[in-house]
C-alpha positions in Angstrom: -1.7 -6.1 -36.3 0.9 -3.6 -35.2 -0.1 -1.3 -38.1 -3.8 -1.5 -37.3 -3.1 -0.9 -33.6 -1.0 2.2 -34.3 -3.6 3.6 -36.7 -6.3 3.0 -34.0 -4.1 5.0 -31.5 -4.0 7.8 -34.1 -7.8 8.0 -33.9 -8.7 6.0 -37.0 -11.9 3.9 -36.7 -11.9 0.2 -37.5 -13.7 0.8 -40.9 -11.3 3.7 -41.7 -8.3 1.3 -41.0 -9.8 -1.4 -43.3 -10.5 1.1 -46.1 -7.1 2.8 -45.8 -5.1 -0.5 -45.8 -7.1 -1.9 -48.7 -6.4 1.2 -50.8 -2.7 1.1 -49.7 -2.4 -2.4 -51.1 -4.6 -2.0 -54.2 -3.8 1.5 -55.3 -6.6 3.4 -57.1 -10.0 1.8 -56.6 -13.7 2.4 -56.9 -15.9 2.3 -53.9 -17.5 -0.9 -55.1 -14.1 -2.6 -55.1 -13.2 -1.3 -51.7 -16.6 -2.5 -50.3 -15.9 -6.0 -51.7 -12.4 -6.2 -50.3 -13.2 -4.9 -46.9 -16.7 -6.5 -46.5 -18.0 -3.0 -45.6 -21.3 -1.9 -47.3 -21.0 1.0 -49.8 -22.7 3.6 -47.6 -20.2 3.0 -44.7 -17.3 2.9 -47.2 -18.3 6.3 -48.4 -18.4 7.6 -44.9 -15.0 6.3 -44.1 -13.6 7.6 -47.4 -14.9 11.1 -46.6 -13.2 11.2 -43.1 -10.0 9.8 -44.6 -10.0 12.5 -47.2 -10.6 15.1 -44.4 -7.6 13.7 -42.6 -5.5 14.1 -45.8 -4.5 10.5 -46.1 -6.8 9.6 -49.1 -7.5 11.6 -52.3 -10.2 11.2 -54.9 -10.4 11.8 -58.6 -13.1 11.4 -61.3 -12.4 9.3 -64.4 -15.2 8.7 -66.9 -17.7 10.1 -64.5 -16.8 7.6 -61.8 -15.2 8.5 -58.4 -11.9 6.7 -57.8 -9.9 6.8 -54.6 -6.3 6.4 -53.6 -4.1 6.8 -50.5 -1.5 9.5 -50.3 2.1 8.6 -49.5 2.4 6.8 -46.2 4.5 9.7 -44.9 1.4 11.8 -45.0 0.4 10.1 -41.7 3.2 12.0 -40.0 1.7 15.2 -41.4 -1.6 14.2 -40.0 0.0 13.5 -36.6 1.7 16.9 -36.6 -1.6 18.6 -37.4 -3.2 16.9 -34.4 -0.3 18.0 -32.2 -0.5 21.6 -33.5 -4.3 21.7 -32.8 -3.8 20.2 -29.4 -1.2 22.8 -28.5 -3.6 25.6 -29.4 -6.3 24.4 -26.9 -4.0 23.4 -24.0 -3.6 27.0 -22.6 -7.4 27.4 -22.4 -7.7 23.9 -20.8 -5.1 24.8 -18.2 -7.0 27.9 -17.3 -10.1 25.9 -16.6 -8.4 22.9 -15.1 -9.2 22.6 -11.4 -8.1 19.8 -9.1 -9.9 19.5 -5.8 -7.4 18.4 -3.3 -8.7 15.8 -0.9 -6.6 15.0 2.2 -5.7 11.4 2.3 -6.1 10.5 -1.4 -4.9 7.0 -2.5 -3.9 6.1 -6.0 -3.2 2.6 -7.3 -0.8 1.6 -10.1 0.0 -1.7 -11.8 2.7 -3.0 -14.2 6.0 -1.4 -15.1 4.3 1.6 -16.7 2.5 2.2 -13.5 5.7 1.9 -11.5 7.4 4.4 -13.8 4.5 6.8 -13.1 5.3 6.5 -9.4 9.0 7.3 -9.8 8.2 10.2 -12.1 5.9 11.5 -9.4 8.9 11.6 -7.1 10.7 13.7 -9.7 7.7 16.0 -10.2 7.4 16.5 -6.5 11.1 17.5 -6.3 11.5 16.5 -2.7 14.2 14.4 -1.2 13.3 10.7 -1.1 13.6 8.5 2.0 13.5 4.8 1.2 13.5 1.5 3.1 13.1 -2.0 1.7 15.0 -1.3 -1.4 17.0 -4.4 -2.4 17.9 -3.5 -6.0 14.5 -4.7 -7.4 14.3 -1.7 -9.7 17.7 -2.4 -11.2 16.7 -6.0 -11.8 13.3 -5.3 -13.3 13.7 -1.9 -15.0 17.5 -1.4 -15.7 17.0 1.1 -18.5 14.7 3.3 -16.5 17.1 3.4 -13.6 19.5 5.4 -15.7 16.8 7.9 -16.7 15.6 8.2 -13.1 19.1 8.8 -11.7 19.6 11.5 -14.4 16.3 13.2 -13.6 17.2 13.1 -9.8 20.5 14.9 -10.6 18.7 17.5 -12.7 16.2 18.2 -9.9 19.0 17.9 -7.2 16.9 15.3 -5.3 18.8 13.5 -2.6 18.0 9.9 -1.6 18.5 8.2 1.7 18.2 4.4 1.8 17.9 1.9 4.6 19.2 -1.4 3.5 19.6 -4.9 4.9 23.3 -5.1 3.9 26.2 -2.9 3.1 26.8 -1.7 -0.5 30.1 -0.4 -1.9 28.8 1.7 -4.9 25.8 4.0 -4.8 24.5 6.6 -7.2 25.4 10.3 -6.7 23.4 12.1 -4.1 22.5 8.8 -2.4 23.3 7.9 1.2 22.5 4.7 3.0 22.5 3.0 6.4 22.1 -0.7 6.8 20.9 -3.2 9.4 22.1 -6.8 9.6 19.7 -9.8 9.9 16.7 -8.0 8.3 14.4 -10.3 6.4 14.2 -9.6 2.6 11.0 -7.9 1.5 9.2 -7.6 -1.8 7.9 -4.1 -0.7 9.8 -0.8 -1.0 8.6 2.3 0.8 9.4 5.8 -0.5 8.6 8.9 1.6 8.8 12.2 -0.3 7.1 15.5 0.5 3.6 14.7 1.8 3.4 11.4 0.0 4.3 7.7 0.7 4.7 5.3 -2.3 4.7 1.6 -1.5 5.9 -0.6 -4.3 5.4 -4.4 -4.3 7.9 -6.0 -6.6 5.8 -9.0 -7.5 6.0 -10.7 -11.0 3.7 -7.9 -12.1 4.7 -5.0 -9.9 2.1 -2.8 -8.3 2.2 0.3 -6.2 0.1 2.7 -4.1 0.7 6.4 -3.5 -0.8 7.8 -0.3 -1.0 11.6 -0.2 -1.5 12.6 3.4 0.8 15.0 5.2 0.2 13.6 8.7 0.8 10.0 7.6 3.9 11.1 5.6 5.3 12.8 8.7 4.7 9.7 10.8 6.5 7.5 8.3 9.4 10.0 8.2 9.7 10.0 12.0 10.1 6.2 11.9 12.6 6.5 9.1 14.6 9.0 11.1 14.8 6.6 14.1 16.0 3.8 11.9 18.5 6.1 10.2 19.9 7.2 13.5 20.6 3.6 14.6 21.7 2.2 11.2 25.2 1.3 10.3 27.2 3.1 7.6 
Protein backbone atom coordinates (compact mmCIF):
# COMPACT_ATOMS: atom_id res chain seq x y z
CA UNK A 1 0.00 0.00 0.00
CA UNK A 2 2.88 2.38 0.72
CA UNK A 3 4.35 1.77 -2.74
CA UNK A 4 1.00 2.40 -4.41
CA UNK A 5 0.42 5.56 -2.38
CA UNK A 6 3.88 6.91 -3.27
CA UNK A 7 3.42 6.18 -6.97
CA UNK A 8 0.04 7.92 -6.85
CA UNK A 9 1.71 10.98 -5.30
CA UNK A 10 4.18 10.94 -8.20
CA UNK A 11 1.25 11.33 -10.60
CA UNK A 12 0.65 7.72 -11.65
CA UNK A 13 -2.97 6.74 -12.28
CA UNK A 14 -4.45 3.66 -10.60
CA UNK A 15 -4.27 1.65 -13.84
CA UNK A 16 -0.65 2.74 -14.43
CA UNK A 17 0.25 1.62 -10.89
CA UNK A 18 -1.36 -1.80 -11.41
CA UNK A 19 0.38 -2.30 -14.76
CA UNK A 20 3.74 -1.06 -13.46
CA UNK A 21 3.68 -3.29 -10.37
CA UNK A 22 2.54 -6.31 -12.40
CA UNK A 23 5.45 -5.87 -14.81
CA UNK A 24 7.85 -5.27 -11.94
CA UNK A 25 6.94 -8.69 -10.51
CA UNK A 26 6.58 -10.71 -13.71
CA UNK A 27 9.36 -9.26 -15.82
CA UNK A 28 8.79 -9.18 -19.59
CA UNK A 29 5.13 -9.73 -20.49
CA UNK A 30 2.64 -9.40 -23.33
CA UNK A 31 -0.34 -7.10 -23.01
CA UNK A 32 -2.69 -10.09 -22.82
CA UNK A 33 -0.84 -11.37 -19.74
CA UNK A 34 -0.79 -7.94 -18.11
CA UNK A 35 -4.51 -7.58 -18.75
CA UNK A 36 -5.19 -10.92 -17.09
CA UNK A 37 -3.05 -10.17 -14.01
CA UNK A 38 -4.41 -6.67 -13.45
CA UNK A 39 -8.04 -7.27 -14.49
CA UNK A 40 -7.76 -4.28 -16.83
CA UNK A 41 -9.06 -4.67 -20.39
CA UNK A 42 -6.51 -4.72 -23.24
CA UNK A 43 -7.39 -1.27 -24.55
CA UNK A 44 -6.86 0.41 -21.17
CA UNK A 45 -3.72 -1.67 -20.64
CA UNK A 46 -2.28 -0.29 -23.88
CA UNK A 47 -3.14 3.26 -22.83
CA UNK A 48 -1.38 2.79 -19.48
CA UNK A 49 1.64 1.18 -21.13
CA UNK A 50 1.97 4.12 -23.54
CA UNK A 51 1.99 6.66 -20.72
CA UNK A 52 4.44 4.55 -18.67
CA UNK A 53 6.73 4.38 -21.72
CA UNK A 54 6.50 8.17 -22.07
CA UNK A 55 7.47 8.47 -18.40
CA UNK A 56 10.50 6.30 -19.09
CA UNK A 57 9.65 3.62 -16.54
CA UNK A 58 8.55 0.95 -19.05
CA UNK A 59 10.18 -0.16 -22.31
CA UNK A 60 8.89 -2.27 -25.19
CA UNK A 61 10.45 -4.71 -27.62
CA UNK A 62 9.22 -6.85 -30.49
CA UNK A 63 9.85 -10.59 -30.49
CA UNK A 64 8.35 -12.84 -33.19
CA UNK A 65 6.14 -9.94 -34.35
CA UNK A 66 4.64 -9.57 -30.85
CA UNK A 67 4.99 -6.54 -28.55
CA UNK A 68 6.51 -7.35 -25.16
CA UNK A 69 6.84 -4.94 -22.26
CA UNK A 70 9.13 -4.68 -19.26
CA UNK A 71 9.86 -2.16 -16.51
CA UNK A 72 13.13 -0.29 -16.40
CA UNK A 73 15.23 -0.45 -13.21
CA UNK A 74 13.29 0.91 -10.20
CA UNK A 75 15.94 3.64 -9.86
CA UNK A 76 14.49 5.14 -13.05
CA UNK A 77 11.67 6.46 -10.87
CA UNK A 78 14.17 8.89 -9.35
CA UNK A 79 15.04 10.04 -12.86
CA UNK A 80 11.36 10.58 -13.59
CA UNK A 81 10.98 12.62 -10.39
CA UNK A 82 14.05 14.73 -11.27
CA UNK A 83 12.61 15.43 -14.71
CA UNK A 84 9.37 16.64 -13.14
CA UNK A 85 11.34 18.88 -10.78
CA UNK A 86 13.38 20.26 -13.71
CA UNK A 87 10.22 20.98 -15.73
CA UNK A 88 8.58 22.59 -12.71
CA UNK A 89 11.57 24.88 -12.12
CA UNK A 90 11.33 26.08 -15.72
CA UNK A 91 7.75 27.31 -15.35
CA UNK A 92 7.95 28.74 -11.80
CA UNK A 93 9.47 32.13 -12.88
CA UNK A 94 6.61 32.70 -15.34
CA UNK A 95 4.03 31.63 -12.76
CA UNK A 96 5.53 34.04 -10.22
CA UNK A 97 5.22 36.91 -12.73
CA UNK A 98 1.51 36.22 -13.13
CA UNK A 99 0.85 35.33 -9.51
CA UNK A 100 -1.39 37.89 -7.84
CA UNK A 101 -2.74 37.76 -4.32
CA UNK A 102 -5.55 40.14 -3.53
CA UNK A 103 -5.07 41.27 0.03
CA UNK A 104 -8.28 41.38 2.03
CA UNK A 105 -8.21 43.11 5.39
CA UNK A 106 -9.35 40.73 8.08
CA UNK A 107 -8.60 37.39 6.41
CA UNK A 108 -8.95 34.27 8.57
CA UNK A 109 -7.28 30.93 7.85
CA UNK A 110 -7.97 27.66 9.65
CA UNK A 111 -5.49 24.81 10.19
CA UNK A 112 -5.85 21.30 11.64
CA UNK A 113 -3.47 18.56 12.75
CA UNK A 114 0.26 18.74 13.41
CA UNK A 115 1.04 19.59 9.77
CA UNK A 116 -1.33 22.53 10.00
CA UNK A 117 0.30 23.71 13.22
CA UNK A 118 3.72 23.51 11.56
CA UNK A 119 2.37 25.78 8.83
CA UNK A 120 1.40 28.33 11.47
CA UNK A 121 4.85 28.37 13.08
CA UNK A 122 6.54 28.54 9.68
CA UNK A 123 4.35 31.55 8.91
CA UNK A 124 5.85 33.22 11.97
CA UNK A 125 9.29 32.54 10.52
CA UNK A 126 8.24 33.75 7.07
CA UNK A 127 6.84 36.99 8.52
CA UNK A 128 10.13 37.61 10.31
CA UNK A 129 8.57 39.70 13.09
CA UNK A 130 9.08 39.28 16.81
CA UNK A 131 6.57 36.92 18.44
CA UNK A 132 4.54 37.83 21.54
CA UNK A 133 2.93 34.84 23.21
CA UNK A 134 0.61 34.10 26.09
CA UNK A 135 -0.92 30.79 27.14
CA UNK A 136 2.18 28.77 26.27
CA UNK A 137 2.60 25.94 28.78
CA UNK A 138 5.07 23.80 26.85
CA UNK A 139 2.40 22.10 24.69
CA UNK A 140 4.56 22.38 21.57
CA UNK A 141 7.47 20.59 23.25
CA UNK A 142 5.17 17.80 24.40
CA UNK A 143 3.39 17.24 21.10
CA UNK A 144 6.04 18.22 18.52
CA UNK A 145 9.48 17.83 20.18
CA UNK A 146 11.45 17.38 16.95
CA UNK A 147 9.90 20.41 15.30
CA UNK A 148 10.72 22.59 18.33
CA UNK A 149 14.45 22.28 17.54
CA UNK A 150 13.87 23.24 13.91
CA UNK A 151 11.68 26.18 14.90
CA UNK A 152 14.25 27.50 17.40
CA UNK A 153 17.00 27.21 14.77
CA UNK A 154 14.93 29.10 12.20
CA UNK A 155 14.16 31.82 14.76
CA UNK A 156 17.89 32.27 15.39
CA UNK A 157 18.58 32.50 11.66
CA UNK A 158 15.88 35.17 11.21
CA UNK A 159 16.84 36.87 14.51
CA UNK A 160 13.27 36.65 15.74
CA UNK A 161 12.82 37.46 19.42
CA UNK A 162 10.09 35.89 21.54
CA UNK A 163 8.36 37.23 24.63
CA UNK A 164 6.26 34.80 26.67
CA UNK A 165 3.71 35.36 29.37
CA UNK A 166 3.49 32.21 31.49
CA UNK A 167 1.61 30.99 34.53
CA UNK A 168 4.76 29.96 36.39
CA UNK A 169 8.45 30.70 36.45
CA UNK A 170 10.86 28.72 34.26
CA UNK A 171 14.61 28.38 34.74
CA UNK A 172 15.76 27.58 31.21
CA UNK A 173 14.49 29.28 28.08
CA UNK A 174 15.70 29.20 24.43
CA UNK A 175 18.02 31.94 23.18
CA UNK A 176 16.34 35.24 22.30
CA UNK A 177 13.35 34.34 24.51
CA UNK A 178 12.21 36.48 27.43
CA UNK A 179 9.35 35.74 29.77
CA UNK A 180 7.18 37.17 32.53
CA UNK A 181 4.85 35.12 34.67
CA UNK A 182 1.72 35.45 36.78
CA UNK A 183 0.83 33.21 39.69
CA UNK A 184 -2.60 31.56 40.04
CA UNK A 185 -3.47 31.68 36.34
CA UNK A 186 -5.66 28.81 35.18
CA UNK A 187 -4.08 26.44 32.68
CA UNK A 188 -5.37 26.82 29.13
CA UNK A 189 -5.31 24.63 26.02
CA UNK A 190 -5.06 27.75 23.86
CA UNK A 191 -1.86 29.62 22.97
CA UNK A 192 -1.97 33.06 21.36
CA UNK A 193 0.86 34.33 19.14
CA UNK A 194 1.00 37.98 18.03
CA UNK A 195 3.44 38.74 15.19
CA UNK A 196 3.39 41.60 12.71
CA UNK A 197 -0.22 42.20 11.67
CA UNK A 198 -1.31 38.66 12.54
CA UNK A 199 -2.66 36.70 15.50
CA UNK A 200 -2.35 32.92 15.58
CA UNK A 201 -4.47 31.10 18.16
CA UNK A 202 -3.55 27.45 18.64
CA UNK A 203 -5.79 25.02 20.52
CA UNK A 204 -3.70 22.09 21.74
CA UNK A 205 -6.48 19.48 21.74
CA UNK A 206 -5.83 15.81 20.95
CA UNK A 207 -5.89 16.86 17.30
CA UNK A 208 -4.51 20.41 17.48
CA UNK A 209 -6.10 23.15 15.42
CA UNK A 210 -5.33 26.80 14.83
CA UNK A 211 -6.58 29.99 13.29
CA UNK A 212 -4.55 32.86 11.83
CA UNK A 213 -6.26 36.26 11.81
CA UNK A 214 -4.60 38.81 9.55
CA UNK A 215 -5.84 42.23 10.59
CA UNK A 216 -3.58 45.11 11.57
CA UNK A 217 -6.07 46.81 13.89
CA UNK A 218 -6.86 43.59 15.76
CA UNK A 219 -3.17 42.69 16.03
CA UNK A 220 -2.41 46.12 17.53
CA UNK A 221 -5.23 45.68 20.01
CA UNK A 222 -3.96 42.26 21.11
CA UNK A 223 -0.42 43.65 21.36
CA UNK A 224 -1.59 46.50 23.63
CA UNK A 225 -3.17 43.96 26.01
CA UNK A 226 0.04 41.95 25.88
CA UNK A 227 2.09 45.05 26.77
CA UNK A 228 -0.07 45.70 29.85
CA UNK A 229 0.35 42.10 31.04
CA UNK A 230 4.08 42.23 30.30
CA UNK A 231 4.46 45.42 32.35
CA UNK A 232 2.84 43.85 35.42
CA UNK A 233 4.27 40.33 35.12
CA UNK A 234 7.00 38.91 37.32
CA UNK A 235 10.42 37.96 36.00
